[in-house]
Z-matrix of the N, CA and C atoms (Angstrom, degrees):
N
C 1 1.465
C 2 1.530 1 109.24
N 3 1.338 2 117.93 1 137.31
C 4 1.464 3 119.84 2 177.46
C 5 1.519 4 110.74 3 -66.85
N 6 1.335 5 115.36 4 145.78
C 7 1.454 6 119.38 5 179.71
C 8 1.532 7 110.59 6 -74.12
N 9 1.319 8 115.04 7 147.27
C 10 1.463 9 121.41 8 178.85
C 11 1.525 10 109.58 9 -71.76
N 12 1.305 11 117.33 10 130.72
C 13 1.456 12 121.70 11 179.38
C 14 1.522 13 109.22 12 -82.59
N 15 1.324 14 116.11 13 127.07
C 16 1.454 15 122.13 14 -172.64
C 17 1.524 16 111.97 15 -97.79
N 18 1.334 17 114.80 16 158.02
C 19 1.465 18 122.43 17 167.89
C 20 1.514 19 107.22 18 -108.53
N 21 1.320 20 117.13 19 115.31
C 22 1.461 21 121.81 20 -176.68
C 23 1.531 22 109.14 21 -89.40
N 24 1.323 23 116.44 22 113.92
C 25 1.463 24 121.78 23 179.25
C 26 1.525 25 109.03 24 -93.71
N 27 1.329 26 116.79 25 112.08
C 28 1.464 27 122.95 26 -178.04
C 29 1.520 28 109.07 27 -99.64
N 30 1.328 29 116.64 28 120.56
C 31 1.463 30 120.62 29 -178.23
C 32 1.521 31 109.87 30 -157.87
N 33 1.334 32 115.25 31 163.91
C 34 1.459 33 122.17 32 178.28
C 35 1.527 34 108.99 33 -104.02
N 36 1.329 35 119.41 34 107.77
C 37 1.464 36 121.23 35 -175.95
C 38 1.520 37 114.22 36 -69.33
N 39 1.333 38 118.27 37 -12.41
C 40 1.462 39 120.74 38 -179.20
C 41 1.519 40 112.48 39 -100.43
N 42 1.324 41 117.98 40 2.56
C 43 1.468 42 120.44 41 -176.93
C 44 1.522 43 111.06 42 -74.28
N 45 1.327 44 114.54 43 161.27
C 46 1.476 45 122.79 44 175.89
C 47 1.525 46 111.20 45 54.11
N 48 1.339 47 114.65 46 47.89
C 49 1.464 48 121.80 47 176.13
C 50 1.521 49 112.65 48 56.54
N 51 1.325 50 117.33 49 34.96
C 52 1.458 51 121.09 50 176.21
C 53 1.512 52 115.09 51 89.64
N 54 1.332 53 118.28 52 -8.59
C 55 1.457 54 120.66 53 -179.84
C 56 1.525 55 111.78 54 -66.53
N 57 1.322 56 116.45 55 -22.77
C 58 1.461 57 120.44 56 -176.07
C 59 1.518 58 111.98 57 -60.31
N 60 1.330 59 117.85 58 -30.42
C 61 1.469 60 120.20 59 -179.72
C 62 1.522 61 110.60 60 -58.64
N 63 1.320 62 117.48 61 -42.93
C 64 1.470 63 121.04 62 178.96
C 65 1.523 64 110.71 63 -67.60
N 66 1.326 65 115.99 64 -40.91
C 67 1.458 66 119.79 65 179.78
C 68 1.537 67 110.78 66 -64.55
N 69 1.336 68 116.24 67 -39.01
C 70 1.463 69 120.13 68 179.03
C 71 1.526 70 110.65 69 -63.36
N 72 1.330 71 116.54 70 -43.59
C 73 1.464 72 120.06 71 177.74
C 74 1.527 73 110.86 72 -59.40
N 75 1.334 74 116.09 73 -41.18
C 76 1.472 75 119.76 74 178.06
C 77 1.528 76 110.82 75 -63.47
N 78 1.332 77 116.52 76 -42.34
C 79 1.464 78 120.46 77 -179.24
C 80 1.527 79 111.08 78 -65.33
N 81 1.322 80 117.00 79 -41.60
C 82 1.467 81 120.89 80 177.73
C 83 1.526 82 110.04 81 -59.02
N 84 1.325 83 116.32 82 -43.27
C 85 1.465 84 120.39 83 -179.13
C 86 1.527 85 111.40 84 -64.48
N 87 1.344 86 117.39 85 -43.43
C 88 1.469 87 120.83 86 -178.97
C 89 1.526 88 110.77 87 -67.93
N 90 1.332 89 117.15 88 -40.93
C 91 1.465 90 120.72 89 177.53
C 92 1.528 91 110.90 90 -64.02
N 93 1.322 92 116.30 91 -38.57
C 94 1.458 93 120.57 92 178.78
C 95 1.527 94 110.95 93 -66.28
N 96 1.337 95 116.65 94 -42.56
C 97 1.469 96 120.61 95 177.70
C 98 1.529 97 111.50 96 -61.42
N 99 1.345 98 116.56 97 -30.15
C 100 1.461 99 121.14 98 179.91
C 101 1.527 100 112.46 99 -82.37
N 102 1.330 101 116.64 100 0.27
C 103 1.457 102 120.63 101 178.53
C 104 1.509 103 114.44 102 74.73
N 105 1.347 104 117.22 103 28.47
C 106 1.462 105 121.16 104 -175.27
C 107 1.530 106 112.85 105 -99.94
N 108 1.336 107 118.50 106 2.75
C 109 1.472 108 123.23 107 173.73
C 110 1.530 109 112.06 108 51.49
N 111 1.334 110 117.31 109 67.29
C 112 1.476 111 119.74 110 -174.81
C 113 1.527 112 113.45 111 -73.95
N 114 1.336 113 113.91 112 150.28
C 115 1.461 114 123.15 113 172.47
C 116 1.522 115 106.97 114 -138.38
N 117 1.318 116 117.09 115 128.89
C 118 1.454 117 120.63 116 -175.39
C 119 1.529 118 111.22 117 -83.52
N 120 1.337 119 115.51 118 136.54
C 121 1.461 120 122.67 119 175.79
C 122 1.528 121 107.22 120 -127.98
N 123 1.332 122 117.26 121 110.44
C 124 1.467 123 121.57 122 -177.87
C 125 1.520 124 110.81 123 -80.24
N 126 1.329 125 116.15 124 137.36
C 127 1.462 126 119.85 125 175.77
C 128 1.523 127 109.76 126 -65.95
N 129 1.333 128 115.50 127 154.47
C 130 1.461 129 122.02 128 -176.09
C 131 1.524 130 109.97 129 -118.00
N 132 1.323 131 117.71 130 151.32
C 133 1.474 132 120.39 131 179.82
C 134 1.520 133 111.91 132 -76.83
N 135 1.330 134 114.30 133 169.20
C 136 1.478 135 122.71 134 171.65
C 137 1.526 136 112.70 135 56.44
N 138 1.340 137 116.89 136 38.61
C 139 1.457 138 120.41 137 175.40
C 140 1.512 139 115.48 138 74.17
N 141 1.340 140 117.27 139 14.12
C 142 1.454 141 119.90 140 -177.23
C 143 1.513 142 115.50 141 -78.98
N 144 1.331 143 117.13 142 -13.45
C 145 1.467 144 119.95 143 -175.47
C 146 1.526 145 112.30 144 -64.38
N 147 1.322 146 117.04 145 -47.52
C 148 1.470 147 121.00 146 -172.17
C 149 1.527 148 112.43 147 -60.25
N 150 1.351 149 120.48 148 -53.90
C 151 1.467 150 118.88 149 -179.44
C 152 1.522 151 113.42 150 -65.37
N 153 1.338 152 117.49 151 -36.59
C 154 1.466 153 119.44 152 -179.53
C 155 1.528 154 111.10 153 -69.95
N 156 1.325 155 116.86 154 -37.40
C 157 1.463 156 120.04 155 177.36
C 158 1.521 157 110.19 156 -65.42
N 159 1.333 158 117.05 157 -42.85
C 160 1.469 159 120.34 158 177.91
C 161 1.522 160 110.63 159 -60.25
N 162 1.323 161 116.15 160 -42.28
C 163 1.471 162 120.50 161 178.90
C 164 1.527 163 110.80 162 -62.25
N 165 1.326 164 116.77 163 -40.96
C 166 1.470 165 120.22 164 178.91
C 167 1.523 166 111.01 165 -65.21
N 168 1.320 167 117.47 166 -39.93
C 169 1.463 168 120.83 167 -179.10
C 170 1.524 169 111.74 168 -66.60
N 171 1.311 170 116.62 169 -29.26
C 172 1.458 171 120.50 170 -177.34
C 173 1.526 172 112.92 171 -70.56
N 174 1.337 173 117.93 172 -6.67
C 175 1.465 174 120.77 173 172.32
C 176 1.527 175 111.50 174 -73.28
N 177 1.346 176 116.72 175 -12.63
C 178 1.465 177 123.63 176 170.60
C 179 1.532 178 113.37 177 63.64
N 180 1.339 179 117.06 178 37.08
C 181 1.460 180 119.86 179 173.65
C 182 1.526 181 111.78 180 -125.44
N 183 1.355 182 115.81 181 15.58
C 184 1.463 183 121.44 182 -177.71
C 185 1.523 184 109.36 183 -106.12
N 186 1.323 185 116.58 184 123.77
C 187 1.466 186 121.39 185 179.10
C 188 1.517 187 111.61 186 -83.03
N 189 1.334 188 116.23 187 -31.17
C 190 1.470 189 120.48 188 -177.54
C 191 1.526 190 108.94 189 -161.47
N 192 1.325 191 115.36 190 154.58
C 193 1.460 192 122.40 191 171.01
C 194 1.521 193 107.39 192 -108.17
N 195 1.318 194 116.78 193 136.81
C 196 1.464 195 121.44 194 176.38
C 197 1.525 196 107.73 195 -124.06
N 198 1.337 197 116.62 196 122.62
C 199 1.458 198 118.27 197 176.85
C 200 1.519 199 108.69 198 -94.09
N 201 1.332 200 115.81 199 146.42
C 202 1.458 201 122.11 200 176.06
C 203 1.519 202 107.88 201 -132.19
N 204 1.313 203 116.79 202 115.79
C 205 1.457 204 120.94 203 -178.04
C 206 1.512 205 110.92 204 148.21
N 207 1.344 206 115.59 205 -148.32
C 208 1.449 207 120.65 206 -178.03
C 209 1.521 208 112.31 207 -95.26
N 210 1.332 209 115.17 208 -168.96
C 211 1.457 210 120.39 209 -177.80
C 212 1.525 211 111.90 210 -64.62
N 213 1.340 212 117.77 211 -27.73
C 214 1.451 213 120.19 212 177.73
C 215 1.522 214 112.27 213 -66.15
N 216 1.333 215 116.31 214 -42.23
C 217 1.464 216 120.38 215 177.34
C 218 1.524 217 110.24 216 -66.40
N 219 1.335 218 116.63 217 -38.61
C 220 1.468 219 120.43 218 175.21
C 221 1.526 220 110.44 219 -56.25
N 222 1.336 221 116.80 220 -48.20
C 223 1.469 222 120.93 221 -176.58
C 224 1.521 223 111.22 222 -62.79
N 225 1.339 224 117.44 223 -41.80
C 226 1.461 225 120.13 224 179.83
C 227 1.523 226 110.83 225 -63.72
N 228 1.332 227 116.81 226 -43.03
C 229 1.463 228 119.88 227 -179.81
C 230 1.526 229 110.61 228 -64.68
N 231 1.329 230 116.56 229 -43.11
C 232 1.464 231 120.27 230 -179.48
C 233 1.524 232 111.35 231 -64.87
N 234 1.332 233 117.43 232 -40.78
C 235 1.467 234 120.70 233 179.25
C 236 1.527 235 111.01 234 -65.87
N 237 1.338 236 117.05 235 -36.01
C 238 1.454 237 120.07 236 176.84
C 239 1.515 238 112.08 237 -63.41
N 240 1.339 239 116.48 238 -41.17
C 241 1.463 240 121.37 239 177.75
C 242 1.530 241 110.46 240 -63.54
N 243 1.335 242 116.49 241 -44.17
C 244 1.468 243 120.82 242 -179.47
C 245 1.529 244 111.19 243 -64.99
N 246 1.339 245 117.05 244 -40.99
C 247 1.458 246 120.10 245 179.33
C 248 1.531 247 110.72 246 -62.92
N 249 1.330 248 117.19 247 -42.22
C 250 1.467 249 120.43 248 177.96
C 251 1.524 250 110.92 249 -63.93
N 252 1.316 251 116.48 250 -37.96
C 253 1.465 252 120.19 251 179.03
C 254 1.528 253 111.29 252 -67.52
N 255 1.325 254 116.88 253 -40.58
C 256 1.465 255 120.23 254 179.91
C 257 1.528 256 111.32 255 -66.29
N 258 1.330 257 117.22 256 -33.05
C 259 1.463 258 120.48 257 -176.51
C 260 1.523 259 112.86 258 -84.61
N 261 1.342 260 117.20 259 -33.81
C 262 1.470 261 119.32 260 -172.69
C 263 1.521 262 113.97 261 -124.54
N 264 1.337 263 117.79 262 -13.79
C 265 1.457 264 120.30 263 -177.21
C 266 1.516 265 113.54 264 85.60
N 267 1.333 266 118.25 265 -5.43
C 268 1.463 267 121.25 266 179.34
C 269 1.524 268 109.60 267 -78.22
N 270 1.325 269 116.31 268 158.28
C 271 1.465 270 120.24 269 -178.88
C 272 1.517 271 109.24 270 -148.91
N 273 1.321 272 116.91 271 139.23
C 274 1.467 273 122.03 272 176.34
C 275 1.528 274 107.96 273 -134.19
N 276 1.333 275 118.22 274 152.19
C 277 1.461 276 120.47 275 177.69
C 278 1.524 277 111.51 276 -77.45
N 279 1.332 278 115.13 277 161.01
C 280 1.461 279 122.43 278 179.88
C 281 1.520 280 109.33 279 -115.37
N 282 1.331 281 116.81 280 118.13
C 283 1.455 282 122.19 281 176.45
C 284 1.517 283 111.16 282 -90.45
N 285 1.344 284 117.05 283 160.00
C 286 1.453 285 121.63 284 -171.88
C 287 1.526 286 111.10 285 -123.54
N 288 1.335 287 115.96 286 123.75
C 289 1.463 288 123.23 287 168.25
C 290 1.526 289 106.82 288 -127.12
N 291 1.332 290 117.57 289 72.73
C 292 1.472 291 120.58 290 -173.63
C 293 1.525 292 112.01 291 -68.62
N 294 1.331 293 115.15 292 138.06
C 295 1.465 294 121.99 293 179.09
C 296 1.519 295 111.79 294 -130.26
N 297 1.326 296 118.10 295 -0.99
C 298 1.454 297 121.83 296 -173.99
C 299 1.519 298 113.43 297 -78.05
N 300 1.331 299 114.33 298 171.98
C 301 1.466 300 120.93 299 -179.49
C 302 1.520 301 111.38 300 -73.19
N 303 1.325 302 116.63 301 -49.30
C 304 1.464 303 119.93 302 -176.68
C 305 1.527 304 111.23 303 -76.60
N 306 1.337 305 117.04 304 -43.88
C 307 1.467 306 121.99 305 -179.88
C 308 1.520 307 111.40 306 53.91
N 309 1.334 308 116.87 307 44.73
C 310 1.464 309 120.26 308 -178.61
C 311 1.527 310 111.71 309 -59.86
N 312 1.335 311 116.52 310 -44.91
C 313 1.461 312 119.02 311 -176.99
C 314 1.520 313 111.06 312 -68.81
N 315 1.316 314 117.40 313 -44.64
C 316 1.462 315 120.10 314 -179.70
C 317 1.514 316 112.64 315 -61.50
N 318 1.324 317 116.54 316 -42.07
C 319 1.470 318 120.21 317 -179.74
C 320 1.525 319 111.50 318 -61.48
N 321 1.326 320 117.01 319 -32.36
C 322 1.459 321 120.46 320 -179.26
C 323 1.529 322 111.79 321 -62.64
N 324 1.329 323 116.44 322 -24.96
C 325 1.463 324 120.57 323 -177.98
C 326 1.526 325 112.72 324 -114.31
N 327 1.335 326 117.12 325 11.34
C 328 1.457 327 119.86 326 179.36
C 329 1.514 328 113.36 327 73.15
N 330 1.344 329 117.70 328 23.42
C 331 1.457 330 122.41 329 -179.60
C 332 1.524 331 109.21 330 -96.13
N 333 1.325 332 116.87 331 123.59
C 334 1.458 333 122.22 332 -179.93
C 335 1.518 334 110.24 333 -80.18
N 336 1.335 335 116.92 334 144.30
C 337 1.456 336 120.66 335 -179.64
C 338 1.524 337 110.65 336 -96.68
N 339 1.329 338 115.02 337 164.35
C 340 1.454 339 120.73 338 174.66
C 341 1.518 340 113.91 339 108.64
N 342 1.329 341 114.48 340 167.68
C 343 1.465 342 121.41 341 -177.62
C 344 1.523 343 111.15 342 -66.20
N 345 1.318 344 117.52 343 -37.35
C 346 1.465 345 120.87 344 -176.80
C 347 1.524 346 111.95 345 -64.60
N 348 1.335 347 116.80 346 -24.89
C 349 1.467 348 120.69 347 -178.90
C 350 1.524 349 112.18 348 -91.25
N 351 1.330 350 116.98 349 3.06
C 352 1.466 351 120.90 350 -173.27
C 353 1.525 352 112.14 351 -58.45
N 354 1.309 353 117.49 352 -50.81
C 355 1.465 354 120.64 353 -176.23
C 356 1.524 355 111.35 354 -62.61
N 357 1.332 356 116.47 355 -44.42
C 358 1.461 357 121.01 356 -179.78
C 359 1.526 358 110.96 357 -62.79
N 360 1.327 359 116.98 358 -42.40
C 361 1.461 360 120.27 359 -179.37
C 362 1.523 361 112.06 360 -66.86
N 363 1.322 362 117.50 361 -35.43
C 364 1.464 363 120.61 362 175.75
C 365 1.525 364 110.33 363 -66.80
N 366 1.312 365 117.29 364 -35.34
C 367 1.469 366 120.18 365 176.32
C 368 1.523 367 111.15 366 -61.61
N 369 1.339 368 116.66 367 -39.43
C 370 1.469 369 120.85 368 177.53
C 371 1.525 370 110.17 369 -63.19
N 372 1.333 371 116.13 370 -41.13
C 373 1.466 372 120.83 371 179.53
C 374 1.529 373 110.31 372 -65.93
N 375 1.338 374 116.31 373 -43.87
C 376 1.462 375 120.51 374 -177.03
C 377 1.527 376 111.58 375 -63.94
N 378 1.332 377 116.97 376 -36.16
C 379 1.466 378 121.08 377 178.27
C 380 1.531 379 110.44 378 -67.08
N 381 1.330 380 116.54 379 -29.49
C 382 1.463 381 120.05 380 179.36
C 383 1.512 382 113.43 381 83.41
N 384 1.335 383 116.42 382 32.64
C 385 1.464 384 120.94 383 178.67
C 386 1.527 385 108.98 384 -75.62
N 387 1.336 386 117.27 385 106.95
C 388 1.462 387 122.07 386 -175.11
C 389 1.526 388 111.49 387 -107.03
N 390 1.331 389 115.34 388 143.06
C 391 1.457 390 122.07 389 172.89
C 392 1.527 391 108.46 390 -136.58
N 393 1.320 392 116.10 391 150.26
C 394 1.459 393 121.14 392 179.06
C 395 1.520 394 110.59 393 -78.42
N 396 1.318 395 115.37 394 154.81
C 397 1.455 396 122.04 395 -178.35
C 398 1.522 397 109.21 396 -133.82
N 399 1.329 398 117.01 397 132.79
C 400 1.461 399 120.69 398 177.47
C 401 1.526 400 110.75 399 -68.59
N 402 1.334 401 115.88 400 140.22
C 403 1.459 402 122.62 401 176.87
C 404 1.524 403 107.74 402 -131.00
N 405 1.312 404 116.62 403 137.21
C 406 1.462 405 120.53 404 178.42
C 407 1.514 406 110.96 405 -139.37
N 408 1.306 407 116.14 406 170.88
C 409 1.470 408 122.13 407 177.25
C 410 1.526 409 108.44 408 -120.31
N 411 1.324 410 115.75 409 134.79
C 412 1.454 411 120.86 410 179.58
C 413 1.529 412 108.78 411 -122.49
N 414 1.328 413 116.42 412 137.39
C 415 1.459 414 122.47 413 179.50
C 416 1.525 415 109.05 414 -132.13
N 417 1.325 416 116.46 415 139.28
C 418 1.464 417 121.93 416 176.43
C 419 1.523 418 109.09 417 -111.17
N 420 1.336 419 116.43 418 132.20
C 421 1.463 420 121.94 419 -177.14
C 422 1.531 421 110.31 420 -115.79
N 423 1.328 422 115.74 421 146.95
C 424 1.451 423 121.64 422 174.29
C 425 1.518 424 111.39 423 -84.36
N 426 1.311 425 116.29 424 -178.05
C 427 1.466 426 121.57 425 -177.75
C 428 1.530 427 112.00 426 -63.37
N 429 1.334 428 116.73 427 -29.19
C 430 1.467 429 121.05 428 -178.63
C 431 1.525 430 112.30 429 -90.28
N 432 1.331 431 116.59 430 6.27
C 433 1.456 432 120.19 431 179.29
C 434 1.516 433 114.46 432 86.46
N 435 1.342 434 117.06 433 4.95
C 436 1.459 435 120.20 434 179.73
C 437 1.544 436 110.12 435 -78.11
N 438 1.328 437 116.71 436 147.46
C 439 1.462 438 121.29 437 178.84
C 440 1.519 439 109.08 438 -78.33
N 441 1.338 440 116.89 439 118.46
C 442 1.455 441 121.96 440 179.43
C 443 1.523 442 111.67 441 -88.19
N 444 1.321 443 116.58 442 -35.51
C 445 1.470 444 121.22 443 -179.31
C 446 1.515 445 108.67 444 -162.22
N 447 1.334 446 116.14 445 152.86
C 448 1.457 447 120.57 446 174.95
C 449 1.521 448 108.62 447 -150.56
N 450 1.322 449 115.63 448 149.85
C 451 1.456 450 119.93 449 -177.62
C 452 1.520 451 109.45 450 -164.24
N 453 1.332 452 116.17 451 167.91
C 454 1.458 453 121.69 452 171.03
C 455 1.520 454 109.25 453 -94.88
N 456 1.317 455 116.68 454 149.20
C 457 1.459 456 120.23 455 172.03
C 458 1.531 457 108.86 456 -126.59
N 459 1.321 458 115.63 457 156.26
C 460 1.461 459 121.91 458 -174.36
C 461 1.522 460 110.39 459 -129.04
N 462 1.333 461 115.07 460 131.55
C 463 1.469 462 122.80 461 173.31
C 464 1.529 463 113.10 462 74.18
N 465 1.325 464 117.75 463 -52.97
C 466 1.466 465 119.93 464 -179.10
C 467 1.524 466 108.87 465 -149.82
N 468 1.325 467 114.95 466 153.77
C 469 1.461 468 121.06 467 -177.62
C 470 1.523 469 108.77 468 -134.91
N 471 1.311 470 116.67 469 129.70
C 472 1.458 471 120.69 470 -179.75
C 473 1.515 472 111.07 471 -116.75
N 474 1.322 473 116.74 472 141.55
C 475 1.459 474 122.38 473 176.00
C 476 1.516 475 108.35 474 -129.80
N 477 1.329 476 115.42 475 154.96
C 478 1.451 477 119.11 476 177.90
C 479 1.521 478 111.65 477 83.99
N 480 1.337 479 117.01 478 -124.93
C 481 1.461 480 121.63 479 -171.63
C 482 1.519 481 112.56 480 -60.75
N 483 1.327 482 118.00 481 -48.74
C 484 1.469 483 119.73 482 -175.55
C 485 1.519 484 111.12 483 -63.14
N 486 1.327 485 117.38 484 -39.65
C 487 1.466 486 120.79 485 179.10
C 488 1.526 487 111.12 486 -67.38
N 489 1.331 488 117.21 487 -37.77
C 490 1.459 489 120.14 488 179.92
C 491 1.523 490 111.24 489 -69.16
N 492 1.338 491 116.89 490 -36.30
C 493 1.471 492 120.07 491 176.81
C 494 1.528 493 110.02 492 -62.54
N 495 1.338 494 117.03 493 -45.05
C 496 1.460 495 120.31 494 -179.90
C 497 1.527 496 111.57 495 -65.01
N 498 1.329 497 117.03 496 -38.85
C 499 1.459 498 120.22 497 178.74
C 500 1.530 499 110.54 498 -63.74
N 501 1.329 500 116.45 499 -42.27
C 502 1.465 501 120.99 500 177.42
C 503 1.520 502 110.48 501 -65.16
N 504 1.338 503 116.83 502 -40.86
C 505 1.469 504 120.91 503 177.43
C 506 1.518 505 111.37 504 -59.72
N 507 1.327 506 116.38 505 -43.76
C 508 1.467 507 120.64 506 -179.27
C 509 1.529 508 111.67 507 -64.23
N 510 1.327 509 116.74 508 -39.22
C 511 1.468 510 120.18 509 178.88
C 512 1.521 511 110.82 510 -64.69
N 513 1.326 512 116.43 511 -44.61
C 514 1.463 513 119.97 512 -178.80
C 515 1.524 514 111.05 513 -68.58
N 516 1.326 515 117.50 514 -38.06
C 517 1.458 516 120.60 515 -179.64
C 518 1.528 517 110.61 516 -66.66
N 519 1.334 518 116.98 517 -39.32
C 520 1.459 519 120.09 518 178.77
C 521 1.526 520 110.97 519 -65.20
N 522 1.334 521 116.29 520 -38.39
C 523 1.456 522 120.09 521 -179.89
C 524 1.526 523 111.68 522 -68.63
N 525 1.321 524 117.63 523 -43.83
C 526 1.455 525 121.13 524 -172.83
C 527 1.529 526 112.29 525 -75.38
N 528 1.319 527 117.95 526 -19.10
C 529 1.472 528 120.52 527 179.80
C 530 1.521 529 112.10 528 -60.03
N 531 1.327 530 117.36 529 -26.11
C 532 1.460 531 121.57 530 -176.75
C 533 1.531 532 112.52 531 -98.83
N 534 1.324 533 117.54 532 11.22
C 535 1.462 534 121.59 533 179.53
C 536 1.531 535 108.57 534 -111.39
N 537 1.330 536 118.26 535 106.64
C 538 1.469 537 120.48 536 -178.98
C 539 1.521 538 112.37 537 -57.60
N 540 1.308 539 116.10 538 149.65
C 541 1.465 540 125.71 539 -179.60
C 542 1.531 541 111.95 540 69.93
N 543 1.343 542 116.91 541 -51.63
C 544 1.463 543 118.92 542 -179.79
C 545 1.525 544 111.29 543 -61.90
N 546 1.346 545 116.81 544 -34.10
C 547 1.466 546 119.36 545 -178.71
C 548 1.518 547 112.77 546 -68.71
N 549 1.333 548 117.61 547 -11.95
C 550 1.466 549 120.65 548 176.21
C 551 1.529 550 112.28 549 -87.23
N 552 1.319 551 115.55 550 -17.58
C 553 1.472 552 120.65 551 -177.12
C 554 1.527 553 111.33 552 -108.42
N 555 1.326 554 115.03 553 -47.92
C 556 1.468 555 120.56 554 -175.42
C 557 1.516 556 109.41 555 -85.26
N 558 1.336 557 116.98 556 83.97
C 559 1.455 558 122.10 557 -173.96
C 560 1.523 559 109.55 558 -158.80
N 561 1.314 560 116.09 559 176.16
C 562 1.454 561 123.73 560 174.27
C 563 1.535 562 111.60 561 50.30
N 564 1.327 563 117.81 562 -124.38
C 565 1.466 564 121.37 563 -173.96
C 566 1.527 565 112.19 564 -67.82
N 567 1.330 566 117.40 565 -26.79
C 568 1.465 567 119.91 566 178.19
C 569 1.527 568 109.99 567 -64.03
N 570 1.349 569 116.62 568 -44.06
C 571 1.468 570 119.95 569 178.56
C 572 1.520 571 110.79 570 -66.03
N 573 1.338 572 116.91 571 -40.56
C 574 1.471 573 119.96 572 178.16
C 575 1.529 574 110.83 573 -58.51
N 576 1.328 575 116.28 574 -45.48
C 577 1.465 576 120.40 575 -178.76
C 578 1.524 577 110.86 576 -63.82
N 579 1.331 578 116.51 577 -45.46
C 580 1.463 579 120.74 578 178.83
C 581 1.527 580 111.18 579 -61.96
N 582 1.339 581 116.62 580 -44.59
C 583 1.461 582 120.31 581 -179.27
C 584 1.525 583 111.52 582 -63.20
N 585 1.325 584 116.65 583 -38.83
C 586 1.468 585 120.60 584 178.85
C 587 1.529 586 110.85 585 -64.27
N 588 1.329 587 117.31 586 -46.34
C 589 1.461 588 121.13 587 -179.22
C 590 1.527 589 110.99 588 -64.26
N 591 1.338 590 117.06 589 -43.58
C 592 1.460 591 120.14 590 179.50
C 593 1.532 592 110.80 591 -62.70
N 594 1.327 593 116.31 592 -41.56
C 595 1.462 594 120.24 593 -178.72
C 596 1.523 595 110.89 594 -65.15
N 597 1.317 596 117.11 595 -41.70
C 598 1.468 597 120.54 596 178.99
C 599 1.526 598 111.26 597 -64.50
N 600 1.334 599 116.62 598 -43.21
C 601 1.470 600 120.11 599 -178.71
C 602 1.523 601 110.68 600 -67.07
N 603 1.348 602 116.57 601 -51.07
C 604 1.464 603 119.71 602 -178.87
C 605 1.526 604 111.20 603 -66.28
N 606 1.329 605 117.63 604 -31.40
C 607 1.456 606 120.98 605 178.30
C 608 1.517 607 111.76 606 -66.69
N 609 1.341 608 115.72 607 -35.33
C 610 1.463 609 119.54 608 177.60
C 611 1.525 610 111.46 609 -71.05
N 612 1.341 611 116.26 610 -34.10
C 613 1.467 612 120.22 611 -178.90
C 614 1.522 613 111.90 612 -80.01
N 615 1.356 614 115.98 613 -34.14
C 616 1.472 615 120.34 614 -177.53
C 617 1.525 616 109.01 615 -130.18
N 618 1.323 617 117.45 616 78.36
C 619 1.473 618 119.97 617 -178.92
C 620 1.531 619 111.48 618 -62.11
N 621 1.322 620 115.93 619 140.61
C 622 1.460 621 122.00 620 177.70
C 623 1.520 622 109.27 621 -131.66
N 624 1.327 623 116.24 622 151.11
C 625 1.458 624 120.49 623 178.68
C 626 1.515 625 109.20 624 -142.31
N 627 1.321 626 116.26 625 161.94
C 628 1.458 627 121.57 626 178.77
C 629 1.517 628 108.44 627 -156.02
N 630 1.330 629 116.21 628 161.35
C 631 1.459 630 122.14 629 175.01
C 632 1.520 631 108.92 630 -100.18
N 633 1.325 632 116.40 631 152.95
C 634 1.465 633 120.75 632 -179.54
C 635 1.522 634 110.23 633 -138.77
N 636 1.320 635 115.73 634 138.01
C 637 1.463 636 122.25 635 170.88
C 638 1.527 637 107.69 636 -116.34
N 639 1.309 638 116.65 637 119.73
C 640 1.462 639 122.13 638 -173.93
C 641 1.524 640 109.22 639 -116.59
N 642 1.329 641 116.32 640 124.79
C 643 1.463 642 122.31 641 178.59
C 644 1.523 643 109.09 642 -116.96
N 645 1.320 644 116.72 643 118.79
C 646 1.470 645 122.94 644 179.00
C 647 1.516 646 107.81 645 -126.17
N 648 1.336 647 115.73 646 121.02
C 649 1.479 648 120.76 647 -178.91
C 650 1.526 649 110.78 648 51.78
N 651 1.329 650 116.49 649 45.53
C 652 1.470 651 124.50 650 176.01
C 653 1.519 652 114.22 651 69.20
N 654 1.330 653 117.88 652 10.52
C 655 1.468 654 121.37 653 175.60
C 656 1.538 655 107.74 654 -109.02
N 657 1.352 656 116.13 655 120.84
C 658 1.463 657 121.34 656 -174.45
C 659 1.524 658 111.59 657 -104.49
N 660 1.328 659 115.26 658 143.71
C 661 1.460 660 122.62 659 174.80
C 662 1.517 661 108.09 660 -134.38
N 663 1.330 662 116.69 661 142.64
C 664 1.459 663 121.70 662 179.40
C 665 1.526 664 109.64 663 -113.49
N 666 1.318 665 116.15 664 133.49
C 667 1.472 666 122.92 665 -179.82
C 668 1.520 667 108.00 666 -122.30
N 669 1.331 668 116.00 667 124.90
C 670 1.475 669 120.30 668 -179.53
C 671 1.515 670 110.09 669 -101.24
């Protein structure tokens, strides 16, 4: 008998102060009603999601991966798919159930975020409406030419102000997660606003600059 093709739902059950567990249960139910045979895959800390997801995909019984959460969960799911493809040549599509505040990836495809959009977004996945997505690699170098950091980016890439705002947002969000009561208020758009203001103020007091070399479709440009 042929094996049943699964839909792997990738999500963080501890996100949004524990509310994600209820949202995940709702998503599993809607995916099941759509006949997509869902299987839950919990994200892992310390960068463990990508290799474990790739390993799971290499069992070759997954028809599609669906991420549920913010842009960070999207990136982990996409990197897992790419890693599995690089190692085995297999490829599966990535479905979107965005739940984040910014929803950068979902907005790029006209996909609404949130629990209320869950059923509609599953319908899009079930129909199998696929679109291509740009993927790039970004590397940061020190003064001596050493690689300080490298990563993949999807759909769009920001440098300078937008990247610094997100970095500040991530620092504040990580700090506030461990503060009871405050973590229920100081979140989402409030953190974005605070991070933007802090970045603008500190940027004015401590200006920073960098050079960039950008290669798109084998055409390179240098920005000083």
